[in-house]
C-alpha positions as CSV (number, residue, x, y, z in Angstrom):
1,M,-30.6,22.0,4.0
2,V,-27.0,22.4,2.5
3,M,-26.5,20.8,-0.9
4,S,-23.3,19.3,-1.1
5,H,-21.0,19.4,-4.4
6,L,-19.2,17.1,-6.8
7,T,-15.1,16.4,-5.8
8,S,-12.8,14.3,-8.6
9,A,-10.3,12.4,-7.1
10,V,-8.1,9.5,-7.7
11,V,-6.2,6.3,-6.2
12,A,-3.8,3.8,-7.1
13,V,-4.1,0.3,-6.7
14,I,-0.4,-0.6,-6.9
15,G,0.9,-4.1,-6.5
16,D,4.5,-5.3,-5.8
17,D,6.8,-8.4,-6.8
18,A,5.3,-10.6,-4.0
19,G,1.2,-10.0,-4.6
20,R,1.0,-7.0,-1.9
21,V,-0.8,-3.8,-2.4
22,L,0.3,-0.4,-0.8
23,L,-2.4,1.0,1.7
24,C,-1.9,4.5,3.3
25,Q,-3.2,5.0,6.9
26,Q,-4.5,8.6,7.1
27,S,-3.2,10.5,10.0
28,S,-6.2,12.3,11.7
29,G,-9.5,11.8,11.6
30,H,-10.5,7.8,12.0
31,R,-7.0,7.0,10.7
32,L,-8.5,4.8,7.9
33,W,-6.6,3.0,5.9
34,Q,-6.8,4.0,2.1
35,L,-5.4,3.9,-1.1
36,P,-2.7,6.6,-1.9
37,G,-4.4,9.3,-4.0
38,G,-5.8,12.5,-4.0
39,R,-8.0,15.3,-5.3
40,I,-8.0,16.0,-9.3
41,R,-6.4,19.6,-10.0
42,R,-8.3,22.0,-12.4
43,D,-7.1,21.4,-15.7
44,E,-5.4,18.6,-14.9
45,S,-6.3,14.4,-16.0
46,P,-7.2,11.4,-13.9
47,A,-3.8,9.8,-15.1
48,H,-1.6,12.8,-14.5
49,A,-3.4,13.5,-11.0
50,V,-3.0,9.9,-9.7
51,C,1.1,9.6,-10.8
52,R,1.4,13.1,-8.9
53,D,-0.3,12.4,-5.7
54,V,1.3,8.9,-5.2
55,L,4.6,10.6,-5.7
56,A,3.5,13.2,-3.4
57,E,2.5,10.9,-0.8
58,T,4.9,8.1,-0.7
59,G,7.5,9.0,-3.6
60,L,7.0,6.2,-5.4
61,R,6.7,7.1,-9.1
62,I,4.0,5.0,-10.8
63,E,3.4,3.8,-14.4
64,V,-0.8,3.5,-14.7
65,T,-1.4,0.7,-16.5
66,D,-4.9,-0.1,-16.3
67,L,-8.5,1.8,-15.2
68,V,-9.6,-0.6,-12.2
69,G,-13.2,1.6,-12.1
70,L,-15.1,4.9,-11.6
71,Y,-16.6,4.8,-8.1
72,E,-19.5,7.4,-6.8
73,L,-19.0,7.8,-3.4
74,T,-22.0,9.2,-1.6
75,G,-23.5,9.4,1.6
76,N,-23.8,12.7,4.5
77,T,-21.7,11.0,7.4
78,C,-22.6,12.8,11.2
79,G,-25.2,15.6,9.5
80,E,-22.2,17.4,7.6
81,D,-22.1,18.9,4.3
82,V,-19.6,16.5,3.0
83,P,-19.1,16.3,-0.7
84,D,-20.2,13.5,-3.6
85,V,-16.7,12.5,-5.0
86,V,-16.1,10.7,-8.1
87,M,-13.3,8.4,-7.6
88,H,-10.8,7.1,-10.6
89,A,-9.3,4.0,-8.9
90,F,-6.1,3.6,-11.3
91,R,-4.4,0.0,-11.6
92,A,0.0,1.1,-11.4
93,A,3.3,-0.4,-11.3
94,V,6.0,1.3,-9.3
95,A,8.3,2.4,-11.9
96,H,11.2,3.7,-9.3
97,G,11.3,4.4,-5.5
98,E,10.4,3.1,-2.3
99,A,7.6,3.6,-0.7
100,L,8.3,6.2,2.2
101,V,5.7,8.5,4.1
102,N,6.5,11.6,2.7
103,E,3.4,14.0,3.8
104,P,2.8,12.8,7.5
105,G,0.0,15.4,7.7
106,R,-1.7,13.0,5.5
107,I,-0.7,10.0,6.1
108,S,1.0,7.9,8.7
109,R,2.0,5.1,7.3
110,A,2.7,3.3,4.1
111,T,2.5,-0.5,3.9
112,W,2.5,-3.2,1.9
113,Y,-0.3,-5.5,2.5
114,D,-1.8,-9.1,1.4
115,P,-5.0,-8.8,-0.4
116,G,-6.1,-11.5,1.9
117,E,-4.9,-9.3,5.0
118,L,-5.9,-6.1,4.5
119,P,-6.1,-3.7,7.7
120,E,-9.1,-2.1,9.0
121,P,-10.6,0.2,9.5
122,M,-10.6,1.3,5.5
123,T,-12.2,3.3,3.3
124,A,-15.2,2.2,1.4
125,T,-13.6,3.2,-1.8
126,A,-10.8,1.3,-1.2
127,R,-12.7,-2.1,-0.2
128,A,-14.3,-2.0,-3.3
129,A,-11.3,-0.7,-5.5
130,L,-9.2,-3.5,-3.9
131,A,-12.4,-6.1,-4.4
132,D,-12.3,-5.0,-7.9
133,A,-8.9,-5.4,-8.6
134,A,-8.3,-8.5,-7.1
135,A,-11.3,-10.5,-9.3
136,G,-9.0,-8.7,-12.6
137,R,-12.2,-5.8,-13.1
138,S,-11.5,-3.2,-15.5
139,G,-13.9,-0.4,-16.2
140,V,-16.2,-0.7,-13.2
141,V,-18.8,1.7,-12.7
142,R,-20.2,2.0,-9.6
143,A,-21.9,3.6,-6.6
144,V,-20.7,3.1,-3.1
145,R,-22.0,4.8,0.2
146,R,-19.3,6.1,3.1
147,D,-19.6,4.2,6.1
148,P,-21.3,6.6,8.7
149,A,-19.9,5.1,11.6
150,R,-16.2,5.7,10.1
151,S,-15.8,8.7,8.8
152,V,-16.5,11.7,5.6
153,A,-13.0,10.1,4.3
154,V,-13.1,9.1,0.9
């Protein structure tokens, strides 16, 4: 049996003036829709990581306003050794810029969606964080299971 390891990552729930949220579609694998973000680097704070990753992926400079929650993503898919992830989901506002695809190797599209008309398929953490953000929750801590029919992505 192979043991998985723990990874820390970040995502941002970014809203616009029309009440829409920004989602990015993965450019490989199952092409799941996800919130913009990425992994936390060594000696980097989660808040800094989310600002860095959103800028790298979309060209947007954001201001973190709140922590929606911490989501522990677990569940092995396809029998592969996939690390468990602790996802920091931040609520954020656009400080400057327009949403673009800056990293086509990671994402193929960056699109604003009405929260009532979200695209599928979507990552489990995006579904959970968007539901909590829409309900106005902050500081949520919960476990989320990967959907084995979809992907190993977070």
